[in-house]
C-alpha positions in Angstrom: 0.0 0.0 0.0 1.2 3.5 -0.9 0.8 5.8 2.1 1.3 9.5 2.6 2.4 11.0 5.9 2.7 14.6 7.0 3.5 16.5 10.2 4.4 19.9 11.6 6.7 20.5 14.5 4.2 19.0 17.0 4.2 15.7 15.2 7.7 15.7 13.6 9.4 13.3 16.1 6.5 10.8 15.9 6.4 11.0 12.1 10.0 10.1 11.8 9.6 7.0 13.9 6.4 6.0 12.0 8.1 6.3 8.6 10.7 3.9 9.8 8.2 1.4 11.2 5.9 1.5 8.2 8.8 1.1 5.8 10.1 -1.9 7.7 6.6 -3.5 7.3 6.8 -3.0 3.5 4.6 0.1 3.0 5.7 2.6 0.5 5.7 5.9 2.5 5.6 9.3 0.8 6.7 12.0 3.2 4.9 15.3 2.6 7.0 17.1 5.2 8.0 18.8 7.2 11.4 17.4 6.5 13.1 19.3 9.3 12.1 20.2 12.8 10.9 23.8 12.6 9.0 25.2 15.5 7.6 28.0 13.4 6.0 25.8 10.7 2.3 25.5 10.0 0.4 22.2 9.7 -1.7 23.2 6.6 1.6 23.5 4.6 2.0 19.7 4.9 -1.4 18.3 5.6 -3.2 20.0 2.6 -0.7 18.6 0.0 -1.2 15.1 1.6 -4.9 15.4 1.5 -4.8 16.6 -2.1 -2.7 13.5 -3.0 -5.3 11.3 -1.4 -8.1 13.0 -3.3 -6.1 12.6 -6.6 -5.5 8.9 -5.9 -1.7 9.3 -5.7 -1.6 7.6 -2.3 -4.2 5.2 -0.9 -4.3 6.5 2.6 -2.7 9.1 4.8 -1.5 9.9 8.3 -1.3 13.4 9.5 0.3 14.4 12.8 0.2 17.8 14.5 0.4 18.6 18.2 -3.2 17.7 19.1 -4.3 16.2 15.8 -7.2 18.7 15.7 -5.7 21.2 13.3 -4.6 18.4 10.9 -8.1 17.0 10.9 -9.8 20.4 10.3 -7.4 21.1 7.4 -7.6 17.7 5.7 -11.4 17.7 5.7 -11.4 20.9 3.6 -10.2 18.8 0.6 -13.1 17.2 -1.4 -12.8 13.4 -1.3 -10.9 13.2 2.0 -12.5 11.7 5.0 -10.2 12.5 7.9 -10.6 11.8 11.6 -8.7 12.4 14.8 -8.3 9.0 16.4 -6.6 8.0 19.6 -8.2 4.6 20.1 -8.1 1.2 18.4 -11.8 0.8 17.8 -12.3 4.1 16.0 -9.2 3.4 13.9 -10.7 0.4 12.2 -14.4 1.3 12.5 -13.7 4.7 10.8 -12.6 2.8 7.7 -15.1 0.0 7.9 -18.2 2.2 8.3 -17.2 5.7 7.1 -14.5 4.9 4.5 -12.0 7.1 6.4 -8.9 7.6 4.3 -6.8 9.9 6.4 -5.9 9.2 10.0 -5.0 12.2 12.2 -3.0 11.9 15.4 -1.8 14.2 18.1 2.0 14.0 18.4 1.8 15.6 21.9 -1.1 13.3 23.0 -0.3 9.8 22.0 2.7 7.5 22.6 4.6 5.8 19.8 3.5 2.2 20.7 -0.2 3.1 20.8 0.1 5.3 17.7 1.7 2.3 15.8 -1.0 -0.1 16.9 -3.7 2.4 15.9 -2.1 3.0 12.5 -2.0 -0.7 11.7 -5.7 -1.0 12.8 -6.4 1.8 10.3 -4.3 0.3 7.5 -5.6 -3.2 7.8 -9.3 -2.2 7.9 -11.5 -2.4 4.7 -14.6 -0.4 3.9 -17.6 -2.8 4.2 -19.8 -1.1 1.4 -22.8 -2.0 3.6 -26.0 -0.3 2.3 -26.4 1.8 5.4 -22.9 3.1 5.2 -23.2 3.9 1.5 -26.5 5.7 2.2 -24.9 7.8 4.9 -21.9 8.7 2.8 -24.3 9.5 -0.1 -26.1 12.0 2.1 -22.8 13.8 2.8 -22.0 13.9 -0.9 -25.4 15.4 -1.6 -24.8 18.1 1.0 -21.4 18.9 -0.5 -22.9 19.1 -4.0 -25.6 21.5 -2.7 -23.1 23.7 -0.9 -21.0 24.0 -4.1 -23.9 25.5 -6.1 
């Protein structure tokens, strides 16, 4: 699976470890930055290009890390076709994919430890969207809302 990953200074250290762990497991990881630790950087500069790559199909899924994960989630969800969520538990990591077709996982680099983050990421990556009628119906309602807003 081809993955994208992005982080600002609040998630930089976690991102570096995650890239190594994901690569060791055979994932192709594209790093959208930041490529250096810069305490003055801004998460949208890295999260938005990652989200756009997901929307264009250049990467299958993404992981975005900022200090709390909240800003990354807000930014990513501005990109049409991205379904991002801030997740810090195992159940939501797989359920978000299975029921809601989540394609971008957001984490708080100052909130979550590396071992828990790694477990959550593998729950996210191993999950598959069920395509159950009720889930398709719900996602369809969101798509209709977006289409109406764009008019």
